[in-house]
Residue frames as a rotation matrix with the C-alpha (Angstrom) as fourth column:
LYS 1
-0.591 -0.076 0.803 14.38
0.724 0.389 0.570 -9.25
-0.355 0.918 -0.175 -0.34
ASP 2
-0.962 0.186 -0.199 12.69
-0.251 -0.885 0.391 -7.04
-0.103 0.426 0.899 -2.94
ILE 3
-0.406 0.910 0.079 8.97
0.711 0.369 -0.598 -6.53
-0.574 -0.186 -0.797 -2.90
ALA 4
-0.944 0.201 0.263 6.71
0.044 -0.712 0.701 -4.79
0.328 0.673 0.663 -5.44
ILE 5
-0.525 0.783 -0.334 3.54
0.492 -0.042 -0.870 -3.15
-0.695 -0.621 -0.363 -4.26
THR 6
-0.886 0.366 0.285 0.72
0.121 -0.410 0.904 -2.34
0.448 0.835 0.319 -6.56
GLY 7
-0.708 0.695 -0.123 -2.67
-0.242 -0.402 -0.883 -0.66
-0.663 -0.596 0.452 -5.88
GLY 8
-0.820 0.429 0.379 -6.00
0.571 0.561 0.599 -1.77
0.045 0.708 -0.705 -7.32
SER 9
-0.660 0.662 0.354 -9.30
-0.330 -0.679 0.656 -0.23
0.675 0.316 0.667 -8.31
ASP 10
0.254 0.743 -0.619 -10.83
0.320 0.539 0.779 -2.35
0.913 -0.396 -0.101 -5.57
GLY 11
0.668 -0.027 0.744 -9.04
-0.583 -0.640 0.501 -0.52
0.463 -0.768 -0.443 -2.75
TYR 12
0.908 -0.404 0.114 -6.55
0.229 0.703 0.673 -3.30
-0.352 -0.585 0.731 -2.00
LEU 13
0.329 -0.910 -0.252 -2.87
-0.932 -0.356 0.070 -3.15
-0.153 0.212 -0.965 -1.97
TYR 14
0.994 0.036 -0.106 -1.06
-0.064 0.960 -0.273 -6.18
0.092 0.278 0.956 -3.60
MET 15
0.321 -0.924 0.206 2.49
-0.804 -0.151 0.575 -7.21
-0.500 -0.350 -0.792 -2.42
TRP 16
0.969 0.054 -0.243 4.51
-0.203 0.733 -0.649 -9.27
0.143 0.678 0.721 -4.79
ASN 17
0.169 -0.938 0.302 7.72
-0.473 0.192 0.860 -11.27
-0.865 -0.288 -0.412 -4.69
ASP 18
-0.902 -0.426 0.073 8.84
-0.103 0.377 0.921 -11.96
-0.419 0.823 -0.384 -8.27
ARG 19
-0.645 0.742 -0.181 5.53
-0.362 -0.089 0.928 -13.21
0.672 0.664 0.326 -9.87
ASN 20
-0.440 0.454 -0.775 4.05
0.692 0.721 0.030 -14.50
0.572 -0.523 -0.631 -6.62
LEU 21
0.180 0.592 0.785 1.37
-0.350 -0.707 0.614 -12.64
0.919 -0.385 0.080 -4.62
ILE 22
-0.626 -0.463 -0.627 2.47
0.420 0.478 -0.772 -12.77
0.657 -0.747 -0.105 -1.10
LYS 23
-0.620 0.500 -0.604 -0.18
0.570 -0.243 -0.785 -10.44
-0.540 -0.831 -0.135 0.57
LYS 24
-0.325 0.634 0.702 -3.40
0.442 -0.555 0.705 -8.63
0.836 0.539 -0.099 -0.24
GLN 25
-0.707 -0.030 -0.706 -4.13
0.687 -0.267 -0.676 -5.86
-0.168 -0.963 0.210 2.09
ASN 26
0.307 0.844 0.440 -7.36
0.890 -0.418 0.180 -3.82
0.336 0.336 -0.880 2.28
ALA 27
-0.744 -0.661 -0.096 -6.20
0.667 -0.728 -0.160 -0.22
0.036 -0.183 0.982 2.18
ASN 28
-0.723 0.612 -0.322 -9.47
-0.491 -0.782 -0.384 1.67
-0.487 -0.119 0.865 1.31
PRO 29
-0.695 0.378 0.612 -12.47
0.486 0.874 0.013 -0.58
-0.529 0.307 -0.791 0.58
LYS 30
0.416 0.893 -0.171 -14.58
0.496 -0.381 -0.781 2.35
-0.762 0.240 -0.601 -0.96
SER 31
0.817 -0.174 -0.549 -11.96
-0.473 -0.747 -0.467 3.90
-0.329 0.642 -0.693 -3.33
ALA 32
0.840 -0.539 0.062 -9.39
0.443 0.616 -0.652 2.87
0.313 0.575 0.756 -5.83
ILE 33
0.485 -0.768 -0.418 -5.79
0.330 -0.282 0.901 3.30
-0.810 -0.575 0.116 -4.97
LEU 34
0.988 0.010 0.152 -4.14
0.142 -0.424 -0.895 5.74
0.056 0.906 -0.420 -7.25
SER 35
0.484 -0.851 0.204 -0.73
-0.461 -0.447 -0.767 6.36
0.744 0.277 -0.609 -5.85
LEU 36
0.896 -0.289 -0.337 2.08
0.442 0.644 0.624 4.63
0.037 -0.708 0.705 -3.87
TYR 37
0.480 -0.820 0.311 5.32
-0.565 -0.560 -0.606 5.95
0.671 0.115 -0.732 -2.53
ALA 38
0.933 -0.265 -0.246 8.12
0.361 0.679 0.639 3.82
-0.002 -0.685 0.729 -0.86
SER 39
0.601 -0.797 0.056 11.30
-0.793 -0.586 0.167 5.15
-0.100 -0.145 -0.984 0.56
LYS 40
0.503 -0.504 -0.702 14.29
-0.240 0.699 -0.674 3.08
0.830 0.508 0.230 -0.58
ASN 41
-0.596 -0.800 -0.074 16.07
-0.072 0.145 -0.987 3.38
0.800 -0.583 -0.144 2.79
SER 42
-0.645 0.404 0.649 13.11
-0.753 -0.191 -0.630 2.88
-0.130 -0.895 0.427 5.06
LYS 43
-0.921 0.388 -0.036 10.46
0.389 0.920 -0.043 0.33
0.016 -0.053 -0.998 6.02
ILE 44
-0.232 0.888 -0.398 7.53
0.201 -0.356 -0.913 2.67
-0.952 -0.291 -0.096 5.38
PHE 45
-0.897 0.078 0.436 5.33
0.405 -0.252 0.879 3.38
0.179 0.965 0.194 2.37
ALA 46
-0.530 0.742 -0.411 2.22
-0.255 -0.602 -0.757 5.47
-0.809 -0.296 0.508 1.69
SER 47
-0.669 0.479 0.569 -0.85
0.744 0.418 0.522 4.88
0.012 0.772 -0.636 -0.39
GLY 48
-0.758 0.451 -0.472 -3.34
-0.357 -0.892 -0.278 7.41
-0.546 -0.042 0.836 -1.79
ALA 49
-0.456 0.707 0.541 -6.81
0.781 0.609 -0.136 6.78
-0.426 0.360 -0.830 -2.92
VAL 50
-0.502 0.353 0.790 -9.29
0.615 -0.497 0.613 8.54
0.608 0.793 0.033 -5.18
ASP 51
0.536 0.841 -0.076 -11.23
0.647 -0.351 0.677 9.89
0.543 -0.412 -0.732 -2.21
GLY 52
0.429 -0.457 0.779 -8.23
-0.320 -0.884 -0.342 11.88
0.845 -0.103 -0.525 -1.04
LYS 53
0.918 -0.085 0.388 -7.30
-0.360 0.231 0.904 9.69
-0.167 -0.969 0.181 1.88
ALA 54
0.196 -0.919 -0.343 -3.53
-0.529 0.195 -0.826 8.78
0.826 0.343 -0.448 2.38
ILE 55
0.986 0.081 0.146 -2.18
-0.166 0.571 0.804 6.06
-0.018 -0.817 0.576 4.62
VAL 56
0.015 -1.000 -0.011 1.32
-0.900 -0.009 -0.436 5.58
0.436 0.017 -0.900 5.88
TRP 57
0.915 0.361 -0.182 2.25
-0.295 0.904 0.311 1.97
0.277 -0.231 0.933 6.42
GLN 58
0.088 -0.880 0.466 4.92
-0.800 0.217 0.560 -0.04
-0.594 -0.422 -0.685 8.05
LEU 59
-0.011 -0.072 -0.997 6.22
-0.964 0.265 -0.009 -2.34
0.265 0.962 -0.072 5.43
GLY 60
-0.817 -0.467 -0.339 7.14
-0.379 0.877 -0.295 -5.55
0.435 -0.112 -0.893 7.28
ALA 61
-0.821 0.568 0.054 3.90
0.282 0.485 -0.828 -5.81
-0.497 -0.665 -0.558 9.27
SER 62
-0.608 0.665 0.432 1.60
0.455 -0.154 0.877 -4.00
0.650 0.730 -0.209 6.76
SER 63
-0.006 0.693 -0.721 0.25
0.982 -0.133 -0.136 -2.04
-0.190 -0.709 -0.680 9.81
ILE 64
0.496 0.354 0.793 -1.01
0.532 -0.846 0.045 1.50
0.687 0.399 -0.608 9.65
ILE 65
-0.536 -0.699 -0.474 1.28
0.838 -0.371 -0.401 4.09
0.105 -0.612 0.784 11.11
GLN 66
-0.617 0.356 -0.702 -0.91
0.094 -0.852 -0.515 7.10
-0.781 -0.383 0.492 10.24
LYS 67
-0.098 0.683 0.723 -4.03
0.994 0.109 0.032 8.06
-0.057 0.722 -0.690 8.27
VAL 68
-0.820 -0.153 -0.552 -4.20
0.109 -0.988 0.112 11.50
-0.562 0.032 0.826 6.62
TYR 69
-0.020 0.870 0.492 -7.66
0.971 0.135 -0.199 12.78
-0.240 0.474 -0.848 5.45
């Protein structure tokens, strides 16, 4: 099913199904999330924060695949 992912100034990622919040994930507790990228044909996505850190995530489990600093 379709999921929308948004990033917050609080360093959290928010995952939505329609208008329902289905998960809140701590991505970077010290820095706002500025960018997100999700591949349409894949189960991975990336988040980027104000501090220059990027994280690659596995979508289904919301587990970290790689951190890029």
